[in-house]
Residue, then its C-alpha position, 0 to 999 in steps of 0.5 A: m355661463p350656469l343656469h342659477k333657476p332651481i333644476r329637478v332631472i331625472i336620467a332613466g336607463g342603463g344595463t351596459g357600460g355604454h348606457v352607464f358610462p353616457a348618462i354620467s356624462i350627460a349628468n356632469a354636463l347638467k351640473q357644469k351648467v346649472l348651479n342649483i339642480q337635484i339628479l335622480f338615476v332610475g336603472a333596473k336592479g342588479r344592472l351595472e348602473m346600480k355599482k357606477v352611478p353611486e360611484a360617480g357620486y349620484h343616487i339611484l333608484g331601481l326597478k325591477i326590468s328586465g328583457l323580452q326573450r326572442k323566443l316563446t317562453f314563460k319568462n316572458f310573462v314574468v318580464l311582462y309583469r314586472l313591466i307593468d310593476s315598472m310603470i307603476r313604480s316610475k309613476n310613483i317616482i315621478k310624482r315624489f321626485k316632480p322632475d322638470l325634465v326626464i332624460g331616457v339614455g336606453g336600457y331596460a328602465s328608461f322606457p317606463i320612467v320617459k313614457s310616464a313622464i311623456k303622459k304627464k307632459i313633463p318634458t323628455l329628451i331620447q338619447e339614441q346611441n345607435s345608428y338603428p333605434g331600438v323598439s322602445n326608442k322609436i315608441l318614445g320618439k313619437k312623443a318625446d321632446k327631443i332626440c339627440v342622435a349619434y349618427e346621420g340620417m335618423e329620421r328614417f326613425f324619428p320626426k326630423e324637426k326633433i332630430y339633434l346630431t351631437g354623437n355619444p358622450i365620451r367620457k373625460e377620462i377617455l379623452d385625456f389619454e394622450n399624454k399617458k403612456e408612461e404611466a401605462y406601461k407601468y400600470f399594465n407592466l407592459s413592454k414599451e419595444k412592443k405592439t400592443l393589442l387592445v381586446f374587449g367585447g363588453t361588461l359580460g364578455a363576448k365568447s366569439i371573441n375570447e375564443a377566438i383570441k384563445v385561438n390565435l393568442k400564440l399567432f399574436l404572442y410569437n410576433d412580438v404583439q403584447i395583448i390587453w385583454q378584457t375577457g368580462k365576467l364571465y370568461y376570465q376565469d377560462a381566460t386566466e387559466y388559458v394564458k398560465g405560463l404566457e405571462k413573459f410573452d406580455v399578455r395581460v388578462y383582466e374581467f374588467i378594465d377600470r382604466m381604459d384611458l390607460a389601456y387605449s393610450l397604449a393600443d396600436v391596434i383594437v379589437s372590439r364589439s361594435g356597441a354605440i359607446a365603444v365605437s364613439e370612444i374608438c373614433a374619439i381616441k382615433k385608433p385603428a379597430v376591428f369590429i365584431p359586431s355581436p349577433n345577439v342585439a335587437e335589429d342587428h344594430q351593432t352591425k349597421n354601427a360598424l358598416a357605418l364606419v367600414n362605409h367611410h374606409a375607417a375601420v375593419m369588420v369581421k362578422d361573429h361566425e367568421v371570428k375565430e378564422k379571420i381575426g388573426f389575418a385581420v390583426m397581423n394585417l393591420f400590425d404589418d402595413d403601416e399604411k392602411r393603420f395611417k389611413l384607418i386613423e385619418k378616416i376614423a378621426g374625422l367621424a368623432y364628436y367631441n362634446a356630446a355630453d355638453n351638446i346633450a345637455e344644451v338640448a335637455l335645457s332648452i325644453v325645460k319649461 
């Protein structure tokens, strides 16, 4: 039953769809549970959240903040300056907005806001999406009131008594994909007679995956596999040029797929990075997948995310540096082996969480004073 007490909430973080879409899902779940609620998002200027959060109907403030470079470079002095500036701005945001609750979903803007809230003794919750947390959440987890996680065994990193196993929030429109095939065939202008490969590698794109698809494109197309290919912003133009003349084979190239529910409905096999939300969505829709973990992430957490499925015989993993040579075989092996494909579907279905946003909202509201 919805709560009537007025509540003010800050949700901080973003940077990628893997942070932004779960944050919006949590906000929507909170609105369902609290009749009189004000939600303010805080993100990083120039990042995806500054576009997607207003589109979802929420107000957002942007901080000038970015991540540290792994090598010694002058840019890190700029990063440290921005972090100090963001800490000051975060204190002012909290002072003005007076939140009853602060939720950090990961990403650059999460740390200064949650840290400032902890210092002010405002109830805080962090949502850790990966099987291996980043440095920021490890630090915040020591003082945050509650920690919602998506994988078992997270007591290695956080105090056991604070942990709630909720899974990662999935967009409701993603879950509602089952009966959309007719709409999807029209939307993508694809054939009902062919198997469909869905490829995506994040908002900006993954160079290794895009190069591997180019190398293996004719192998797929000449075997009657049609392709929905999200290249990301950085590689869209190059891929578009590459597929000219191949449109008759049913290959569709997109910078970003707005209707992932329709793409998922057609997918027989998926090739993807193993970011936390991509993994959670693919578990929820019960599709066989080949994961190519990004080597350019903190603590190599994408490999750990993928291995969490591979160790349950629920997915296939190809290492990033081997993707050109191995992706063709890995994909065609799934298309050609019905039994293997169905076994992956059976196993991956058992790893899905379907009510994560509601469960996280419940945990969050339990700490409001």
